[in-house]
C-alpha positions in Angstrom: -7.2 -18.7 19.1 -7.2 -14.9 19.0 -4.7 -13.4 16.5 -3.4 -9.8 16.9 -1.2 -8.0 14.4 1.3 -5.5 15.8 3.4 -2.8 14.0 6.8 -4.0 15.2 10.0 -2.0 14.7 9.4 -0.8 11.2 6.5 1.6 11.6 8.5 4.8 11.3 10.3 3.5 8.2 6.9 3.1 6.5 5.7 6.7 7.0 3.9 8.5 5.5 1.6 5.5 4.9 1.6 4.5 8.6 0.6 8.0 9.7 -3.0 6.9 8.9 -3.0 3.1 9.2 -1.4 0.2 11.0 1.4 -1.7 9.2 -1.1 -4.5 8.8 -3.3 -2.4 6.5 -0.6 -1.7 3.9 -1.6 -3.1 0.5 1.1 -5.1 -1.4 0.3 -7.6 -4.1 -3.5 -8.0 -4.3 -4.4 -7.9 -0.6 -3.5 -5.9 2.4 -1.1 -7.6 4.9 -4.1 -8.1 7.2 -6.2 -9.6 4.5 -3.4 -12.1 3.7 -3.1 -13.3 7.3 -6.9 -13.6 7.7 -7.2 -15.6 4.5 -4.5 -18.0 5.6 -5.6 -18.2 9.2 -9.3 -18.4 8.6 -9.9 -15.8 11.4 -10.4 -12.1 11.7 -7.6 -10.2 13.3 -7.2 -7.0 15.4 -4.3 -4.6 15.8 -1.8 -3.2 18.3 -0.8 0.2 16.9 -0.3 3.8 17.9 -2.8 5.2 20.5 -4.2 7.8 18.1 -5.1 5.0 15.6 -6.5 2.6 18.1 -10.1 3.9 18.1 -10.4 3.2 14.4 -8.2 0.1 14.6 -8.9 -1.4 18.0 -7.2 -4.4 19.7 -9.3 -7.2 21.1 -7.5 -9.4 23.7 -8.8 -12.8 24.8 -7.6 -15.4 27.3 -5.2 -16.9 24.7 -3.6 -14.8 22.0 -1.0 -15.1 19.3 0.6 -11.8 18.4 2.0 -11.5 14.8 4.6 -9.0 13.5 2.6 -7.3 10.6 5.7 -6.5 8.6 6.0 -10.3 7.8 3.8 -11.6 5.0 2.4 -15.0 5.5 3.2 -18.2 3.7 2.1 -21.8 4.3 5.1 -22.8 6.3 5.1 -19.7 8.5 1.3 -20.0 9.1 1.7 -23.6 10.2 4.3 -22.5 12.7 2.2 -19.6 13.9 -0.9 -21.7 14.4 1.1 -24.3 16.3 2.4 -21.9 18.9 1.8 -22.8 22.5 2.4 -21.0 25.8 5.8 -19.5 26.3 6.8 -20.0 22.6 7.9 -17.4 20.1 9.0 -17.6 16.5 12.1 -15.5 15.5 14.1 -14.8 12.4 17.4 -13.8 13.7 16.8 -11.1 16.3 13.4 -10.1 15.0 10.3 -11.7 16.6 7.7 -12.9 14.0 5.0 -14.2 16.4 4.5 -15.2 20.0 1.9 -16.6 22.4 0.6 -14.5 25.2 -2.1 -14.8 27.8 -4.5 -12.0 28.7 -3.1 -12.0 32.2 0.5 -11.3 31.1 1.3 -7.6 31.8 4.6 -7.8 29.8 6.4 -10.4 27.7 9.9 -11.5 28.7 11.3 -13.4 25.7 14.2 -14.7 27.8 11.7 -17.1 29.4 10.3 -18.2 26.1 11.2 -21.1 23.9 12.7 -19.6 20.8 11.7 -21.3 17.5 13.8 -20.1 14.5 12.1 -19.6 11.2 14.7 -20.6 8.6 12.6 -20.2 5.5 12.5 -17.2 3.2 10.2 -14.5 4.5 8.8 -11.7 2.4 8.8 -8.6 4.7 7.9 -5.0 4.3 10.5 -2.9 6.1 10.8 0.3 4.0 8.3 2.3 1.8 10.1 1.2 -1.4 9.6 -2.4 -0.5 5.9 -1.9 -1.3 6.6 -1.6 -5.0 10.0 -3.4 -5.2 8.5 -6.6 -3.7 5.1 -6.2 -5.3 6.0 -8.7 -8.1 6.5 -11.6 -5.7 3.6 -10.6 -3.4 1.2 -10.3 -6.3 2.2 -13.8 -7.5 1.7 -15.3 -4.1 -1.7 -13.6 -3.6 -2.8 -14.7 -7.1 -2.0 -18.3 -6.3 -3.8 -18.0 -2.9 -6.9 -16.5 -4.3 -7.3 -18.6 -7.5 -6.3 -22.0 -6.3 -8.9 -24.6 -7.3 -11.1 -22.0 -8.9 -12.0 -21.1 -12.5 -12.0 -17.6 -13.9 -15.2 -15.9 -14.9 -15.5 -15.7 -18.7 -13.5 -13.0 -20.4 -14.9 -11.5 -23.6 -13.4 -12.7 -26.9 -13.0 -9.1 -28.0 -9.7 -9.2 -26.1 -6.3 -10.6 -27.0 -5.1 -12.8 -24.1 -1.5 -14.0 -23.9 -1.1 -16.9 -21.5 -4.8 -16.9 -20.6 -4.2 -19.6 -18.0 -2.5 -16.9 -15.9 -5.4 -14.4 -16.2 -8.2 -14.5 -13.7 -11.4 -12.5 -13.6 -13.7 -12.5 -10.6 -17.5 -12.3 -11.0 -18.6 -9.1 -12.5 -15.2 -8.1 -13.9 -15.5 -6.5 -17.4 -12.8 -6.1 -20.0 -13.3 -5.3 -23.7 -11.0 -4.8 -26.7 -7.7 -4.8 -24.7 -4.5 -6.7 -24.8 -3.6 -8.6 -21.6 -0.2 -10.2 -21.6 0.6 -12.5 -18.6 4.0 -13.7 -19.9 5.9 -12.1 -17.1 3.3 -12.4 -14.3 -0.3 -13.1 -13.6 -3.2 -10.7 -14.2 -6.0 -10.5 -11.7 -9.3 -8.6 -12.3 -11.2 -8.2 -9.1 -15.0 -8.3 -8.5 -16.9 -5.7 -10.5 -13.7 -4.1 -11.9 -13.6 -2.6 -15.3 -11.0 -2.4 -18.1 -12.3 -0.1 -20.8 -11.4 -0.3 -24.5 -8.0 0.0 -25.9 -5.7 -0.9 -23.0 -2.3 -2.5 -23.1 -1.6 -4.4 -19.8 1.4 -6.6 -19.0 1.5 -8.7 -15.8 2.0 -8.9 -13.0 -1.1 -6.8 -12.6 -3.9 -6.6 -10.0 -7.0 -4.5 -10.5 -8.9 -4.9 -7.2 -12.7 -4.8 -6.7 -14.6 -2.0 -8.3 -11.5 -0.4 -9.7 -11.3 1.0 -13.3 -8.7 1.2 -16.0 -9.9 4.0 -18.4 -9.3 3.9 -22.1 -5.9 3.8 -23.7 -3.7 3.0 -20.6 -0.3 1.4 -20.8 0.4 -0.6 -17.7 3.6 -2.6 -16.9 4.1 -5.0 -14.0 4.3 -5.3 -11.2 1.4 -2.9 -10.6 -1.6 -2.9 -8.2 -4.6 -0.7 -8.3 -6.5 -0.9 -5.1 -10.3 -1.1 -4.6 -12.3 1.7 -6.3 -9.2 3.1 -7.8 -9.2 4.8 -11.3 -6.2 4.8 -13.6 -5.1 5.8 -17.1 -1.9 6.9 -18.8 1.4 5.1 -18.3 2.0 3.2 -15.1 5.0 0.9 -14.2 5.7 -1.1 -11.1 3.5 1.0 -8.8 1.1 0.3 -5.9 -2.0 2.4 -5.7 -4.0 2.0 -2.5 -7.8 2.0 -2.5 -10.0 4.9 -3.6 -7.1 6.8 -5.3 -7.2 8.2 -8.9 -4.6 8.6 -11.6 -7.2 9.0 -14.2 -5.4 10.8 -17.1 -2.3 10.8 -19.2 1.1 11.1 -17.5 3.7 8.7 -16.1 3.8 7.0 -12.7 6.6 4.6 -12.1 8.2 2.8 -9.1 5.7 4.6 -6.9 3.3 4.1 -4.0 0.1 6.2 -3.6 -1.9 6.1 -0.4 -5.7 6.2 -0.2 -7.8 9.1 -1.5 -5.0 10.6 -3.6 -5.7 12.3 -6.9 -3.0 12.8 -9.6 -3.9 15.6 -12.1 -3.8 15.3 -15.8 -0.4 15.1 -17.5 1.4 14.8 -14.1 4.6 12.8 -14.2 7.2 11.4 -11.8 10.8 10.7 -12.6 12.0 7.2 -11.4 15.6 7.4 -12.7 18.3 10.0 -12.0 20.1 11.4 -15.0 23.4 10.1 -13.7 22.0 6.7 -13.0 23.0 6.9 -9.3 21.1 5.0 -6.6 18.1 6.9 -5.2 17.9 8.4 -1.7 14.5 8.9 0.0 13.4 11.0 3.0 13.3 8.9 6.1 11.0 10.1 8.9 12.8 8.1 11.6 16.3 9.6 10.9 14.9 12.9 9.6 17.3 12.8 6.6 17.5 11.3 3.1 18.7 7.7 3.2 19.9 5.4 0.5 17.4 2.9 -0.9 19.9 0.9 -2.8 17.6 1.2 -5.8 18.3 2.7 -9.2 14.6 3.1 -10.0 12.5 4.8 -7.3 9.8 7.4 -8.0 7.1 8.9 -5.8 5.8 8.1 -2.3 2.5 9.9 -1.6 0.5 9.8 1.7 -3.3 9.6 2.0 -5.5 12.5 0.8 -2.7 14.2 -1.2 -3.4 15.7 -4.6 -1.7 17.3 -7.6 -2.9 19.8 -10.2 -2.5 19.2 -13.9 1.1 19.1 -15.3 2.7 18.5 -11.9 6.3 17.2 -12.1 8.1 15.2 -9.4 11.8 14.5 -9.2 13.2 11.0 -8.7 12.7 9.9 -5.1 10.1 12.3 -3.9 8.2 11.8 -0.6 4.8 13.7 -0.2 3.1 13.6 3.2 -0.6 13.3 4.1 -3.1 15.9 2.9 -0.8 17.9 0.6 -2.0 19.9 -2.4 0.7 20.4 -5.1 -0.4 22.8 -7.7 2.2 25.2 -9.1 4.6 24.8 -12.1 8.1 23.3 -11.6 9.5 20.5 -9.5 8.6 20.7 -5.8 11.4 19.7 -3.4 12.0 15.9 -2.7 10.3 16.0 0.7 7.0 17.8 1.2 5.7 17.7 4.8 2.1 16.7 5.5 -0.6 19.5 5.3 1.4 21.5 2.7 -0.1 23.7 0.0 1.9 24.9 -3.0 4.9 23.7 -5.0 8.2 24.7 -6.5 7.7 28.4 -5.8 6.9 27.8 -2.1 4.5 26.3 0.4 2.0 27.4 3.0 0.2 25.3 5.6 -2.9 23.5 4.4 -5.3 24.2 7.2 -7.0 21.0 8.5 -10.5 22.5 8.2 -10.0 23.1 4.5 -8.4 19.8 4.0 -11.3 18.0 5.8 -13.8 19.8 3.6 -12.1 18.5 0.5 -11.9 15.0 2.0 -15.6 15.0 2.8 -16.5 15.9 -0.8 -14.1 13.4 -2.4 -15.2 10.5 -0.1 -18.9 11.2 -0.5 -18.5 10.8 -4.3 -17.5 7.2 -3.6 -20.3 6.7 -1.0 -17.9 6.8 2.0 -18.4 9.1 5.0 -15.5 11.2 6.4 -16.1 10.5 10.0 -15.1 11.8 13.4 -12.4 9.1 13.7 -10.9 10.1 10.4 -10.8 13.8 11.5 -9.2 12.9 14.9 -6.4 10.9 13.2 -5.6 13.6 10.7 -5.7 16.3 13.3 -3.1 14.2 15.2 -1.0 13.8 12.1 -1.2 17.6 11.6 0.3 18.1 15.1 2.9 15.4 14.6 4.2 16.9 11.4 4.4 20.6 12.5 8.1 20.4 13.0 8.8 19.9 9.3 6.6 22.8 8.2 8.6 26.0 8.4 5.9 28.2 6.8 
């Protein structure tokens, strides 16, 4: 069977992260949503997404296909239902389609002619940007169970203090020395060739993905994920950092999500709680206004390739777009459009050519090429987001 992940109805709610990737490639827990489905299914997947993303994330269609709503995270029950789908069958949860069978010859799908199968179990679903950190605890536990079932951890050095070592798992090549790892409140996963340097205090749930690094003297609270090749230090709480991003110095990051190729300057901080303890509102790209999250704790959402200078401060509930450069004193406003350069004293447009030059240098440091596909995607994002830049 051929499995295809599609963005569904939530893509705009997940901007700025879905400006540069399909919903399937959002990381929550240890794995991306795509990686979770592929691990359960035992098959690779392709994607139906926005046209401007389709060159980098193509869709492969075969004679028989099952299309899966990528906002739903897999579990064993749901996967059994998905793999059991036959012609003219679809799985729903209420009005929302989770998965359906389609033939290559079908030009369009009419669900009125389908047999509806209701999924009545509990489904973990990513609908809004803040779900990425607020549901990270459960997603991380589920990924930990999936990845470690029937396996033994690689040895962990006896220079460390381990609390509940049965819930701490190190992949081959992971290194950790002279640190305290406390898995009382959730598991701790150390990915392949990851490193935890000396003097760190880490409470689960925590995932350090492959080749990522925790530098010396960090204080990390669950549920936090550091994606592949990420680098972190300072104080971090309940945050998800996608791959190749760095928060490598002192400063606080809490209830936050950072996209790929971000860099947080030394002593930068975000607020995650309003002084009056009110529920936090976040900018919503779909409605073009600030919407209630229902959360009392909500910090920073930062799109790919965005960066801050040292001592940058962010108010509670700040949304930063793609390819922003924040560098002046004071608190920038709570919504900064993509390709913005500046801060509290004002912004100018960050020209794509300059942004791309910076991306090429940053990516080359990690052995990754900034290619033509990347440039085309970001050029499209620049055009899409012009309406929010009034400078």
